[in-house]
N, C-alpha and C positions, 0 to 999 in steps of 0.2 A: 768311628759314630756312626749309626744311622744317617741313611738320606731322608727315609719317611718314618714319621712319627709313630710307633706302635700304640695302641688304645691300650687300656686296660683290661677292655672287654671289645667283644664284636660278635652279633648274633651270625647262624648259620642259618639261614634260608633258601632252601632248594627251589628250582624251578619247578619242579613239581607242586610245591606249596603255593608259589605263583600263581601258576596256572589255575590251583584251585579255588584262590581268591580271587581271579577275575571271572571264574565260572559261577561264584556267588553274586557278585555285582552284576554279572548277565541274566540271573536266574530271574532277579528282580526281589529276592527274598535275603535281606541284608541283615537284617536284627538274629535274636535268639531265633534256631529252627532247626533243622533235620541234620546241621554238621556239628551243631552245638551237642546235641542230644548223643551223636555220635562220637564225638569227644569225653563224654563224661562218661559213657559206659566203658569205651577202651581204657580210660584214666582209671577207673574203679578197677577191672580186671588188671592193668598193671600194678597198683599197690596193695591189692588184696580187700579194699573198702566196699561194705553193702551200698552204699552211698557217695557219690561223687557229685558235688551239683557245683558248675560255671559261675564265675563271675565276675566282673569287669576287672577287680584288681585283687591283690592278697587282703589288703586293706579295708575292701569293702567284705570280703570273706570272713575277717576277723569279727567286724562289727556285725555282721550276721549271727555268727555264732556266739557272740556273748548275748548280743538281743535275745535270739533264742531262748538261752539258757535263763532269762528273765533278770539280768542283772541291771542293775538301774542305780540312780541316786543314792548315796549312803553306803557302797557295797565297795567292797574293796577285791584289787585282784592282783595277786603278787607276780611278779616279771621280771626280766634282768634288764640293767641300765645298760648292757652292750648290746642293743639292738639299732633299728632303724627307729624314726619318730613314729612310723607307724603303728608297732606295736603297742604303745602307751596312747596316743593319739584313739585308737578304736578303743580303749577300754573307757577316755573321756568322752568320748561321743555320747555312750551309753549313759553318763551322769555319774560313774561309778571313779574311785582314784585309784591311780598304779601305785602299788608299794614295789618298790626296786629290793632285792635280796641280792646280796654279794655273788660273783662268779669265783671260778677257781682259773687262775693265770695262765694251767695250761691247756687245761680242755677248752676254755672258752665259754662253758656252760656254766648255769647257775647252780648252786649249790645247795643240794638237799636239805642239809642241815640247816641253812640260813634262809630257807623256806620256812620250815619248822617253825622258827624262831619269828619269823614276821606274820605270822597267823594270829589272827584277834576273831572276835566274834562278829567283827563284820566283813571277814574273807569268804568270798562265793566261790571263786577260782584261780586256780594258776596256771599261768600262760608261762609255759620253758620256751625256747627259741632253740634250736639246732644251729649251732653256732657255724657257719662255714663251711657245713654239710657235716660235723659230729654230732651225732644223735644224745640229746641228754640221758643221764641216767633215770630212765623212764621206771623201772621197778621200782627206786626208790622214792621218786617223786609220786608214781601214785599210791603206795604205800601210805605217805603221808596225806594224801586226798583222799582217799579212803578214811583216814583215821578220823580225819576232822568233814566229813561231808562235803568236800571239793569236788569241781568240775573240772578239768582239764582241756585246754585248747590249744595245742601245739604250735606253736610258728613256725611252721616248715618251710617258710620260704626258701631256706639255702640247702631243702635234704631230699630233693627229689633223685630218688635211686640210693638213697643210703638206709640203714640197716642197723636194728638193734638187735642184739643178742638172734639174727636168723632171721628176724621180723622186721619187711619193709617197713618205713615210717610213712605213716597216711592208712597201715591196715587197720582193721577192726580191733577195736578194743575196749569195749564195751559200751554202755548207757553212760550218758553226759561226758563223752569223750570224742574231742573233735582234732583234726587237723586242716592248717589251711597253708595251702598252696601259693607258690607265686610264679607268674609267667612274664615278668618284664623282662628286658631285651637282655639285661645283664645275666638271666637266670641259665639253668643248665636244658632247659628248653623256652622256647617264648611263643606268645600269641601277639605281642608287640605292647600289648599291656594286657594282661588278665590274672585268674587267680582261680583257685578249686577247696571247695569244700570237703573232705570226706568223714565220714562218719558211719556208724553202726546204728544209730537209735535214730529208729525210725521217725520218733516224734519230732527230736530236733530238724531232720532231714524235712519233712513237710512243713513245717515254720519257716525254714531257711528257702525251700521253694518257693511261698507266697512272700516272703519279706525281701526277697531279690528282684520280684514286679509287681512293686505297689500294694502288698497285703492281698492280692487276688488271689481266685481260686483256679484259674485259667489263664496260661502266656499269651501269647500273640500267638503262636504256632497252633496252640489248642483251638484259638476262636476262628482264627484265619485261612486256615489250611482247609482243601477241600472237605476234608470230614470233619471237621471241625464244630463245635456249637459258638453260639455269638452271647452267650450267657455265661454271666461268669457272679461271684459273690466277693465281697472284700470283709476280711474276717478282722484286721487289725491294719493299722497305719504302716505300711512298708514305703521303701526304696527304689530306687531305679537303679539295681545293679548288674543286671543280664551281662552275659558275654552277648557276641555278635557271634553270626555264621564268617562273618570276615576273619574274624580272630579265630574262628573254633578249627577254620579252614589252614593256616598256618601250624596250628596245635595237632592236627591230625597228621601232618607230615612230621613234626616233629619227633611225636611220642615214638615213632618206632625206630627214631635214629639215638634215643637217650643214652641206651648201654653203650653205643658207639660213641658217643659225646664223651661221656662220662669216663669211659676207659683212655681216651686222648687224654684228658684232663688229668686222670691219675698218672700217665706217662711224663706227663710235662713236670707234674709236679717231684716226681721220683726224680726229673733229672734237676730241677733246682735242689732237693734236699741231699742228693748228691756233690755236685757242685759249690753249692755254700756252707757246705758243712765246717768248713775250715776257716770261713772270712771272718775276719776279726769285725765287730759292729753288728754283726746280726745273728737275732737270737731264732733259732727255727722252729716251729710248732711241733709239738709233742702230741703221742698219739693217745688215747682216752683208756683207761683200764682195763674199763668193759669192753664185750665182744660187740663189736660194731662195723658195719661197712660207711667207708666215708664218701660223700658224695661231690668232694671239692667244689663246689660252688664257688669258693674262693681262695687264692694262697694268700697266708696273713701271717709273715714272720713278724718280729720287731726288731728294731732299730735300737741298737745298744745306747742310749744319747749319752751317757754316763763314761761308756770307754769313748765314744768319738768326738765327744765334746762339742756337739750340735743337735738341732733336735729333729725331730721328724719330719716337720715340715721345711727344714731346710732342704733332708734327706729327698724329699718328693722333688721340691726346684733342682736338686742338682740332678734327679734322675730325668725330670724334663728337660733340662739342656741338652741332654746326650737323645733327647727325643724317645724317651720312655716315659708310657705312661702309666703312672699309679692309682691309688685310690685310698681313701680311709673310711674304714669300718671298722669303730664308729668313734666319734667322740660319746662320751660314756653322758647317757642322756640325764643323769642329773646336774651334771656341769652345764647345759642350759637353761638358759633364764626362764621358760616357761615352765620346765619340770622340775625345777629348783624350786622354783615360788612356790608349788602346787604340793610337792612333797617335804617340802623345810630342809630339804638336803643341799650340801654343798660340797665342795674340795674338803675332804677328810672323812666323809660320811661314809664311802665305800672303796676304801683304799686299793684292794684287789681291781676294781675295775678302773680306778683310774691309773695303775700303774699300766695296764694296757693301753686304756686309751693316749696316752702321751706316747706309746713306742710303738703300734700296730702300723701297719702299713699294707697295702693289698699291691703283689705284682701280676702283670699281665698273665692269664689264662683264659684261653677261651678254645675251643677244639680246632678252629681253622689257623691258629698258630703253626707255623712250620719251624723244625728242628732249630734254623737258622733263627727265627725269632727267639727262641729261648735263648741261645748260645749270645745273642745281642744285649739280653736280660742279664744276664750272669755277667757279661761283662763289665754292663754299666755300673751293677753293685759292686763289685770289687775294684772299679775305679772309685768310685764313691765314697766307699770305706778306707781307701787308701790315701786320700788327700791329706 
């Protein structure tokens, strides 16, 4: 058994990034400024977006995207139940109601036909989540959105570096289309906390620029820099969602490493897939049938609770006894008291999501893992499944 605990995730932050953070602190410019602007420019270039707007979390980004679209009280937004609470919370923050459409247990993504069935006169947008880094079937989803005049906000928190049919997630997809990324410490790159909203829609981009800084026409960098102007206007109530230059300093060093990070993730996943292929009690992820490139934010096999005779939570506990950290992504949202009460859903409402919710587990996956770490994970899984 391992002597030291192996966490489910750990960020890789370079000495260069640490030095750039220190430079920001010494410069006296701590809030959004030149380093954030540079991060936005480089990020837009990487994903292929006309606009990339940095915010202090993906939750903030989702909220800004929906608000910029004019979504509010009485509206409905269709999304997946297999996601983090932030997806539904952002909808609720606008006054709208989340409507959950069931997933496919193999791709773990929302099923387009279920979206179609969930559309009502109140529906204003669809919010697909690219679960674990598998892109949703966006052609089908956008066809439904176009047929019903709906906006599309992609929750791309898991999907930085992922591609759908040769196009990176976050690339321009037309009017009333947005993608939102996360830079939480567990994500493919990090800024400590942070997010990015990408879009081709100039009007939405301008609204989000103001929404993230209290509705102001000019941010602090525009007002307080040497060539800035102290005058500004406020066009509508906004929020304080800006990224800081301290955060962006980390992001600017992380983004050039993304491809290397993702290649390392993919190598670890390939090892897991090979070594766990014949382990009774483990059901391995299956690839989506459409052309795509996976970003492998997380590796999420299922625990075969029917075969093993014990729960996923027991599996997690037994892995922890062997000094292997795991995580749960996620309990289906409609099974939480909050969202069950809001939607009127409960166990039995979304059978595919519930099947996944009861069995899914995330094994350790991060670029700094060495080969021996991955071997330790496999050994522990085999021991737990053969008890």
